[in-house]
C-alpha positions as CSV (number, residue, x, y, z in Angstrom):
1,M,12.2,-17.3,-27.4
2,K,12.9,-15.2,-29.8
3,G,16.4,-15.3,-30.6
4,N,17.1,-18.6,-28.5
5,R,18.7,-21.4,-30.0
6,V,17.3,-24.5,-30.0
7,L,18.6,-28.1,-30.7
8,L,15.6,-30.6,-31.5
9,I,16.8,-34.3,-31.1
10,D,14.3,-36.4,-32.0
11,D,14.0,-39.3,-34.3
12,D,10.1,-38.8,-35.3
13,A,10.2,-36.5,-38.8
14,D,6.6,-35.7,-37.9
15,V,7.6,-34.7,-34.6
16,R,10.4,-32.3,-35.5
17,A,7.6,-31.1,-38.5
18,M,5.4,-29.9,-35.8
19,V,8.1,-28.5,-33.2
20,R,10.0,-26.4,-35.5
21,R,6.7,-24.4,-37.2
22,L,5.7,-23.9,-33.3
23,Y,9.4,-22.4,-32.3
24,E,10.2,-20.7,-35.4
25,R,6.5,-18.9,-35.3
26,N,7.9,-18.0,-32.1
27,E,11.2,-16.6,-33.8
28,A,13.6,-19.3,-32.1
29,E,16.2,-20.9,-34.6
30,V,15.8,-24.7,-34.4
31,I,18.5,-27.3,-35.2
32,E,17.0,-30.7,-35.9
33,A,19.1,-34.4,-35.6
34,S,17.2,-37.6,-36.1
35,T,19.3,-39.7,-34.3
36,G,21.7,-39.3,-30.9
37,A,24.8,-39.2,-32.4
38,E,24.0,-36.4,-35.0
39,G,22.2,-34.1,-31.9
40,L,25.5,-34.3,-29.6
41,R,27.7,-33.2,-33.2
42,A,25.0,-30.3,-33.4
43,L,25.2,-29.7,-30.1
44,Y,29.2,-29.4,-30.1
45,G,28.8,-27.3,-33.2
46,T,25.7,-25.1,-32.8
47,R,26.2,-24.3,-28.8
48,P,22.3,-24.1,-28.3
49,D,20.3,-22.3,-25.2
50,L,18.3,-25.3,-25.2
51,V,18.2,-28.8,-25.8
52,L,14.8,-31.0,-26.5
53,L,15.6,-34.6,-26.2
54,D,13.6,-37.4,-27.2
55,I,14.2,-40.9,-24.9
56,T,13.2,-43.5,-27.2
57,M,15.6,-43.7,-30.2
58,P,17.8,-46.3,-32.0
59,E,20.8,-46.9,-31.3
60,L,21.9,-44.0,-29.2
61,D,19.0,-43.3,-26.7
62,G,18.0,-40.3,-25.0
63,W,19.2,-41.6,-21.7
64,R,23.4,-41.8,-23.4
65,V,22.8,-38.9,-24.9
66,L,21.6,-36.8,-21.6
67,N,24.7,-38.8,-20.2
68,R,27.1,-37.3,-22.5
69,I,25.2,-33.8,-22.5
70,R,25.8,-33.2,-18.7
71,Q,29.6,-34.1,-19.1
72,Q,29.6,-31.7,-21.2
73,T,27.8,-28.7,-20.7
74,D,24.6,-27.7,-18.1
75,V,22.5,-26.3,-21.0
76,P,18.7,-26.9,-20.0
77,V,17.4,-30.3,-21.5
78,L,13.9,-30.8,-21.9
79,M,13.1,-34.6,-22.5
80,L,10.3,-35.8,-24.6
81,T,9.0,-39.0,-23.4
82,A,5.8,-41.5,-24.3
83,S,5.9,-43.1,-21.0
84,D,3.7,-41.2,-18.1
85,R,5.3,-43.7,-15.5
86,E,6.4,-41.6,-12.4
87,M,9.4,-43.4,-12.0
88,E,10.6,-42.7,-15.6
89,K,9.9,-38.9,-15.1
90,V,12.3,-39.6,-11.5
91,R,15.1,-40.8,-13.2
92,A,14.6,-38.1,-16.2
93,L,15.2,-35.8,-13.5
94,R,18.0,-37.5,-11.8
95,A,19.7,-38.2,-14.6
96,G,20.1,-34.4,-15.2
97,A,17.5,-33.6,-17.5
98,D,15.7,-29.9,-16.4
99,D,12.1,-30.8,-17.1
100,Y,9.7,-33.8,-19.5
101,V,6.9,-33.8,-21.3
102,T,4.9,-36.7,-22.4
103,K,4.1,-37.6,-25.4
104,P,1.8,-36.7,-26.9
105,F,2.0,-33.3,-25.7
106,G,0.2,-30.2,-25.9
107,M,2.1,-27.9,-28.2
108,Q,1.5,-24.3,-26.3
109,E,2.7,-26.3,-22.9
110,L,5.9,-27.7,-24.9
111,L,6.4,-23.8,-25.7
112,A,6.0,-22.5,-22.1
113,R,8.0,-25.0,-20.6
114,S,10.9,-24.1,-22.6
115,E,10.2,-20.4,-22.2
116,A,10.3,-20.9,-18.5
117,L,13.8,-22.9,-18.8
118,L,15.2,-20.3,-20.6
119,R,14.1,-17.7,-18.5
120,R,15.8,-19.5,-15.3
121,Q,19.1,-20.2,-17.6
122,R,19.1,-16.2,-18.2
123,S,18.8,-15.1,-14.4
124,T,21.4,-17.9,-13.3
125,E,23.6,-16.6,-15.9
126,E,23.2,-12.6,-14.6
127,A,23.7,-14.0,-10.6
128,P,26.8,-13.7,-8.3
129,T,29.5,-16.4,-9.7
130,K,30.0,-17.5,-6.6
131,Y,28.6,-18.3,-2.4
132,V,30.4,-18.9,0.2
133,D,29.6,-19.3,4.2
134,A,31.1,-21.2,7.1
135,L,29.5,-24.1,6.1
136,V,28.8,-24.1,2.4
137,S,30.9,-23.1,-0.8
138,V,29.0,-22.9,-4.1
139,D,30.8,-22.1,-7.3
140,F,27.5,-21.6,-9.5
141,E,29.5,-21.4,-12.9
142,G,31.8,-24.6,-12.0
143,A,28.6,-26.1,-10.2
144,E,30.1,-27.4,-7.6
145,A,29.1,-27.1,-4.1
146,R,30.9,-28.1,-1.1
147,A,29.7,-28.6,3.0
148,D,32.4,-28.6,5.5
149,G,34.9,-28.8,2.7
150,Q,33.5,-32.1,1.4
151,P,31.8,-32.2,-1.9
152,L,28.2,-32.5,-2.5
153,N,27.9,-34.6,-5.4
154,L,24.6,-33.1,-6.3
155,T,22.6,-33.5,-9.4
156,P,21.5,-30.7,-11.3
157,L,18.5,-30.1,-10.5
158,E,19.5,-30.9,-6.2
159,F,22.3,-27.8,-7.1
160,R,19.5,-25.7,-8.6
161,L,17.8,-26.1,-5.5
162,L,20.6,-25.3,-3.4
163,T,21.2,-22.0,-5.6
164,A,17.8,-21.0,-4.5
165,F,18.3,-21.5,-1.0
166,V,21.9,-19.8,-0.7
167,R,20.8,-16.7,-2.6
168,N,18.0,-16.4,-0.2
169,P,19.7,-17.0,3.0
170,N,17.5,-16.8,6.1
171,Q,14.6,-16.2,4.5
172,V,11.5,-18.3,4.0
173,L,10.9,-20.0,0.6
174,S,7.5,-21.3,0.0
175,Q,6.9,-24.9,-2.7
176,D,5.8,-22.5,-5.3
177,Q,8.7,-19.9,-4.9
178,L,11.2,-23.0,-4.9
179,L,9.2,-24.5,-8.0
180,A,10.0,-21.5,-9.7
181,M,13.3,-21.0,-8.8
182,A,14.7,-24.4,-9.4
183,W,12.2,-25.9,-11.8
184,G,11.5,-22.6,-13.7
185,D,7.9,-23.2,-13.5
186,S,5.7,-22.8,-10.4
187,G,3.1,-24.9,-12.3
188,F,4.4,-28.6,-11.0
189,A,3.1,-30.6,-8.4
190,R,4.4,-29.3,-5.0
191,E,5.3,-32.8,-3.6
192,R,9.0,-32.8,-5.6
193,V,9.4,-30.1,-3.1
194,K,10.0,-32.2,-0.5
195,I,11.2,-35.2,-2.5
196,Y,14.1,-33.3,-3.5
197,V,14.6,-31.2,-0.2
198,G,14.9,-34.5,1.1
199,Y,17.5,-35.7,-1.1
200,L,19.1,-32.6,-0.8
201,R,19.8,-33.2,3.0
202,A,20.7,-36.7,2.0
203,K,23.9,-35.5,0.4
204,F,24.8,-33.1,3.2
205,R,24.7,-36.3,5.5
206,E,26.5,-38.1,3.0
207,A,29.1,-35.2,3.5
208,G,29.8,-35.7,7.5
209,V,27.1,-32.8,8.5
210,A,25.0,-34.3,10.9
211,E,22.0,-31.8,10.9
212,P,21.4,-29.8,7.6
213,P,20.9,-26.5,7.5
214,I,17.9,-26.6,5.7
215,D,14.9,-26.1,7.9
216,T,11.1,-26.9,7.2
217,V,8.8,-24.4,8.3
218,R,5.4,-25.7,8.8
219,G,2.6,-24.2,7.2
220,F,5.3,-21.8,5.2
221,G,8.2,-23.0,3.6
222,Y,11.8,-24.1,3.6
223,R,14.9,-22.0,4.6
224,Y,18.5,-22.2,5.0
225,R,19.9,-21.4,7.8
226,P,24.1,-20.3,7.6
227,P,25.9,-20.8,10.7
228,A,26.4,-18.3,13.0
């Protein structure tokens, strides 16, 4: 965490104090915001490396803040939620969050997930800026992808999954590898990979590609198959 700037948006002063102590012990700079509006002002003024965002806040809640963040930047966002319901977590990921932790959370788990998101962001910034083959084009910096000339309209997580595939064409990637590449941590449930591969294939079909170029290699994982 050394040298990274973390924006913490949470209306609970006790949570902010605990998280600040943890991150500052690990040599990160922490900017606090107690409301969604204050958090957005801090986002525009400080350009953080990571955002920790509470969902349940008065007036401007975490969902609306996340939507505005995603209109402006692809900074990693880790949601803090008091609900452990699966649909709440799915909603967070599909809305553009990069990860989530459920309150009350373990501080070391929060730190580890934050470090994983920052590692993934750094590796993305160091990679080539574009990929093109006869079917798919991907602008990594612009977070845009097309199939057969049509926009794929991917969520941030779907985009990262496609990025993992096109950066490793014709290579069989295991579920753990895809979790590490797209989620930044191989410790998540592997079922997520199957679900999101399904979402990604559906986006290809919506763009007019009848046979999405992502193969299931039974017992091993998945493979992106660029056209010959």
